[in-house]
C-alpha positions in Angstrom: 115.3 85.3 121.9 112.0 87.3 122.3 110.2 88.3 119.1 111.3 91.9 118.4 108.1 92.4 116.4 105.8 91.3 119.2 104.0 94.7 119.3 103.9 95.3 115.6 100.7 94.6 113.7 101.1 92.3 110.6 99.0 93.2 107.5 99.3 92.5 103.8 99.5 95.0 101.0 98.9 94.4 97.3 99.8 96.6 94.3 100.6 95.7 90.7 99.8 92.1 91.3 102.4 91.8 94.1 101.5 91.1 97.7 103.8 91.3 100.7 103.2 91.4 104.4 104.0 94.6 106.3 104.6 95.2 110.0 103.3 98.5 111.4 103.6 100.2 114.8 103.2 103.7 116.3 101.3 106.7 115.3 101.9 109.8 113.2 103.4 110.3 109.7 104.7 107.1 108.2 108.4 106.1 107.8 108.9 103.0 105.6 112.0 101.1 106.8 113.2 98.7 104.1 115.4 96.1 105.6 118.8 95.1 104.3 119.9 91.5 103.6 119.1 89.1 105.2 115.8 90.7 106.3 114.0 92.3 109.2 116.6 91.5 111.9 116.3 92.6 115.5 118.7 95.4 114.8 116.5 96.7 111.9 113.5 96.6 114.3 115.6 98.4 116.9 116.1 101.2 114.4 112.4 101.2 113.5 111.6 101.5 117.2 113.7 104.6 117.5 111.7 106.2 114.6 108.3 105.4 116.2 109.5 106.6 119.6 110.0 110.0 117.9 106.3 110.1 117.0 106.0 108.4 113.6 104.3 105.3 112.3 107.0 102.7 111.3 106.2 100.4 108.4 108.5 97.5 107.7 107.8 95.6 104.4 108.6 91.9 104.6 110.4 91.5 101.2 112.8 88.6 102.0 114.1 86.6 104.9 112.4 85.5 108.2 111.1 88.4 110.2 112.8 88.7 113.6 115.7 86.3 112.8 119.1 87.6 113.8 121.7 88.3 111.0 124.5 85.8 110.3 126.8 85.1 107.3 125.1 81.9 106.2 121.6 83.5 106.6 122.7 86.4 104.4 124.0 84.1 101.7 120.8 82.0 101.8 118.7 85.1 101.4 120.8 86.6 98.6 120.7 83.4 96.7 116.9 83.4 96.8 116.3 87.1 95.8 118.8 86.9 92.9 116.5 84.5 91.1 113.3 86.3 92.1 111.5 88.2 89.3 110.9 91.0 91.7 114.5 91.5 92.4 116.7 89.9 89.7 116.7 93.1 87.5 118.1 95.1 90.3 121.5 93.5 90.2 121.7 94.4 86.6 121.0 98.1 87.3 117.4 98.2 86.2 114.3 99.2 88.3 112.4 96.1 89.5 108.7 95.5 90.2 109.4 95.7 93.9 110.2 99.5 93.6 106.8 100.1 91.9 105.2 98.2 94.8 107.0 100.3 97.3 105.9 103.5 95.6 102.3 102.4 95.9 102.9 101.5 99.5 104.3 105.0 100.2 101.3 106.6 98.6 98.9 104.4 100.6 100.6 105.1 103.9 100.6 108.8 103.3 96.8 108.6 102.7 96.4 106.5 105.8 98.7 108.2 108.3 98.4 111.8 107.1 101.1 114.4 107.7 103.1 116.3 105.1 104.5 113.2 103.5 106.3 109.9 104.0 109.9 109.1 105.1 111.8 106.2 103.6 115.1 104.5 104.5 116.6 101.7 102.5 119.6 99.7 103.5 122.3 97.9 101.6 120.6 95.9 98.8 117.6 98.2 99.2 119.6 101.3 99.9 118.8 103.0 96.7 115.1 102.3 96.8 114.4 105.6 98.7 115.8 107.6 95.8 113.8 105.6 93.2 110.7 106.1 95.3 111.2 109.9 95.5 109.5 110.4 92.1 106.3 110.0 94.1 105.1 113.3 95.7 104.3 111.5 98.9 108.0 110.7 99.6 109.5 113.8 101.2 112.4 112.4 103.3 114.4 109.7 101.5 117.4 108.1 103.2 119.9 105.9 101.4 121.9 103.9 103.9 124.9 102.1 102.3 123.2 101.8 98.8 124.9 98.7 97.3 123.2 98.2 94.0 124.1 97.9 91.3 127.1 95.9 92.6 130.2 98.0 91.6 131.9 95.4 89.4 132.6 97.9 86.6 133.6 101.6 86.6 130.2 102.7 85.3 128.4 100.7 88.0 130.5 102.3 90.8 128.8 105.6 90.1 125.3 104.2 89.2 122.4 104.3 91.6 119.7 102.6 89.5 117.6 105.7 88.6 116.5 106.3 85.0 117.1 109.6 83.2 113.3 110.3 83.4 113.2 109.6 87.1 116.3 111.7 87.7 114.7 114.6 85.9 111.7 114.3 88.2 113.8 114.1 91.4 115.8 117.1 90.3 112.6 119.0 89.6 111.3 118.2 93.0 114.6 119.3 94.6 114.6 122.6 92.7 110.9 123.4 93.1 109.9 121.7 96.4 113.2 121.7 98.3 113.4 117.9 98.3 116.5 116.7 100.1 118.1 113.2 100.0 120.4 111.8 102.8 123.0 109.2 102.1 125.2 107.2 104.6 128.3 105.1 104.0 131.6 104.1 105.6 134.5 105.4 103.6 136.2 102.0 103.3 133.1 100.2 102.1 134.0 98.8 98.7 130.4 97.8 98.0 129.4 101.5 98.3 132.1 103.4 96.4 132.7 107.1 96.9 132.0 107.5 93.2 128.3 106.7 93.8 127.9 109.5 96.3 129.8 111.9 94.0 127.4 111.1 91.2 124.4 111.8 93.4 126.0 115.1 94.5 126.5 116.1 90.9 122.8 115.6 90.3 121.4 117.2 93.4 124.1 119.6 94.7 123.4 120.8 98.2 120.2 118.9 98.2 122.2 115.7 98.8 123.3 115.4 102.4 126.2 112.9 102.5 127.2 111.4 105.8 130.5 109.5 105.3 132.1 107.8 108.3 135.9 107.2 108.4 136.6 103.4 108.3 140.1 103.8 106.8 143.0 101.7 108.3 143.9 103.0 111.7 140.8 105.3 112.0 140.5 106.7 115.5 136.9 105.4 116.0 137.7 101.7 115.7 135.5 101.1 112.7 136.5 97.8 111.1 137.7 97.8 107.5 134.5 95.7 106.6 132.1 98.2 108.3 129.0 98.4 106.2 125.7 98.7 108.0 125.6 102.2 109.5 122.3 102.1 111.3 122.2 98.5 112.3 125.0 95.8 112.5 127.9 98.3 112.8 126.1 100.9 114.9 127.9 101.9 118.1 125.0 103.5 119.9 127.1 105.2 122.6 126.7 109.0 122.7 129.5 110.7 120.9 130.4 108.0 118.5 130.3 108.7 114.7 127.6 106.1 114.1 125.4 107.4 116.9 125.8 110.9 115.4 124.8 109.5 112.0 121.7 107.8 113.5 120.8 111.1 115.2 121.2 112.9 111.8 118.7 110.5 110.3 116.2 110.9 113.1 116.5 114.7 112.9 116.1 114.5 109.1 112.7 112.7 109.6 111.7 114.9 112.5 112.3 118.2 110.6 110.5 117.1 107.5 107.6 115.0 108.9 106.9 116.3 112.4 108.1 119.9 112.6 106.4 120.7 109.3 103.2 119.1 110.6 103.1 121.3 113.8 104.4 124.6 112.3 102.1 127.5 112.9 100.1 128.8 110.0 101.1 132.2 108.5 
């Protein structure tokens, strides 16, 4: 299989004593695409390509897995086992902010400085799905997307509605929503047990109309053919044919970035 990252430049970024490679391509305001488990798969890169074709710089942090390797069940289990014992990630499964989130906030700030524009977009997926919200306390992040945010794992009633954001961070995010018009987008399949409806309801209670919830019917017998195990809205379970619900969800995400990062950049002065 050809390398899906063949035209991406690999660099390294260090903050807070943590260093990771990043893959960059395109030009324009930055969108940070944080891969789901097992890593930067070809379908994650395909999504990032759609973002850069729109006129943005796409930045893919390499946090785990092997860049460019296709997803598979054994590969996902292998990656999850590794990150669960990593100091950067182990606290996340317990519902606490980990060092990796601080590193990502620093990356967003740096990319805003480097790429310019009104701010930075972020999309996290699955294990990293809630990172965009946690990063939104930084003024540089103006378009956070939470695609199937799975942490903390919903093993108790309280965790089903949790999204790993401290009270202080929630206060800052709500302040930005009220004063700056910050909006947050979230995506999930309705039958996804890893991303309970209670989690989206909790975000809605905090942000009201500033939370844009995109929920795709995956109930038994749904007319779209979404499987009961449907999980990855923008990648593994994306049906990219025009008119499908997942294609509509993808288009919503792209328009969310376009309206906040590109239209704002080109709007005429008063």
